[in-house]
C-alpha positions in Angstrom: 15.2 28.7 -8.7 13.9 27.1 -5.5 15.3 23.9 -3.9 13.3 20.7 -3.9 13.1 18.8 -0.7 13.4 15.0 -1.0 12.4 12.9 2.0 12.5 9.1 2.2 10.0 7.4 4.6 10.5 4.4 6.8 14.2 4.9 6.8 14.7 2.2 4.2 16.7 2.7 1.0 14.8 2.7 -2.2 16.0 -0.3 -4.1 16.3 0.2 -7.8 14.7 -2.4 -10.0 15.4 -3.5 -13.5 13.1 -1.6 -15.9 11.3 -3.3 -18.8 10.9 0.0 -20.6 10.5 3.7 -20.2 7.0 3.3 -18.7 8.4 1.2 -15.8 9.7 4.1 -13.7 11.1 2.9 -10.4 8.7 5.2 -8.4 4.9 5.0 -8.7 2.5 7.9 -8.1 -0.1 7.4 -5.4 -2.9 6.8 -8.0 -0.6 4.2 -9.7 0.1 2.4 -6.4 -3.5 2.4 -5.4 -4.6 1.0 -8.8 -1.9 -1.8 -8.6 -3.0 -2.7 -5.0 -6.7 -2.3 -5.8 -7.3 0.1 -3.0 -8.3 3.8 -2.9 -5.8 6.6 -3.2 -6.8 7.6 0.4 -5.8 4.2 1.7 -2.3 4.6 0.1 -2.0 8.2 1.5 -3.0 7.0 5.0 -0.4 4.2 4.9 2.2 6.7 3.8 1.4 9.1 6.6 1.3 6.3 9.1 4.8 5.1 7.9 3.3 1.7 7.0 4.7 1.7 3.5 8.0 3.2 2.2 7.7 6.4 0.2 9.8 9.2 -1.3 8.5 12.8 -0.9 9.7 15.1 -3.6 8.5 18.6 -2.8 4.9 18.1 -2.0 4.5 14.9 -4.1 4.6 11.4 -2.7 6.0 8.4 -4.6 6.0 4.8 -3.7 8.9 2.5 -4.8 7.7 0.1 -7.5 9.9 -2.6 -6.0 7.8 -2.4 -2.8 4.5 -2.7 -4.6 5.6 -5.6 -6.8 7.0 -7.3 -3.7 3.7 -7.0 -1.9 1.9 -8.4 -4.9 4.4 -11.2 -5.2 4.0 -12.2 -1.6 0.2 -12.1 -1.7 0.2 -14.3 -4.9 2.3 -17.0 -3.2 0.3 -17.2 0.0 -3.2 -18.7 0.2 -6.0 -16.2 0.7 -6.8 -15.4 4.3 -10.4 -14.8 5.3 -11.1 -11.7 7.3 -11.6 -12.8 10.9 -14.2 -10.2 11.7 -16.4 -11.3 8.8 -16.4 -14.9 10.1 -17.3 -13.9 13.6 -20.2 -11.8 12.4 -21.6 -14.8 10.5 -21.3 -17.1 13.5 -23.3 -14.9 15.9 -26.2 -14.6 13.4 -25.5 -10.9 13.0 -26.4 -10.0 16.6 -23.7 -8.6 18.8 -25.2 -10.0 22.0 -26.0 -13.4 20.6 -29.2 -13.6 22.6 -32.9 -13.2 21.9 -34.7 -9.9 22.6 
């Protein structure tokens, strides 16, 4: 039997949460986290590798604490939506980088 390596990212403890049932495991897979956040799996994997979100690595598999994902969703629900600053700037210049006539 081989040993399984467990690694916790970002140096933060994984905080256990109260479970509503057997389907509410405290750790989410990358696809589950991506679906909850409405982003691609690659976005979640990049955030994990950049240490932008906490994770647990069990063997070769990455898991994201459900408490972190629900916390992110709770914070974003209580704050007003913020417009992307780059999108607003592009609209102001008429879509031209130089802003002048050619």
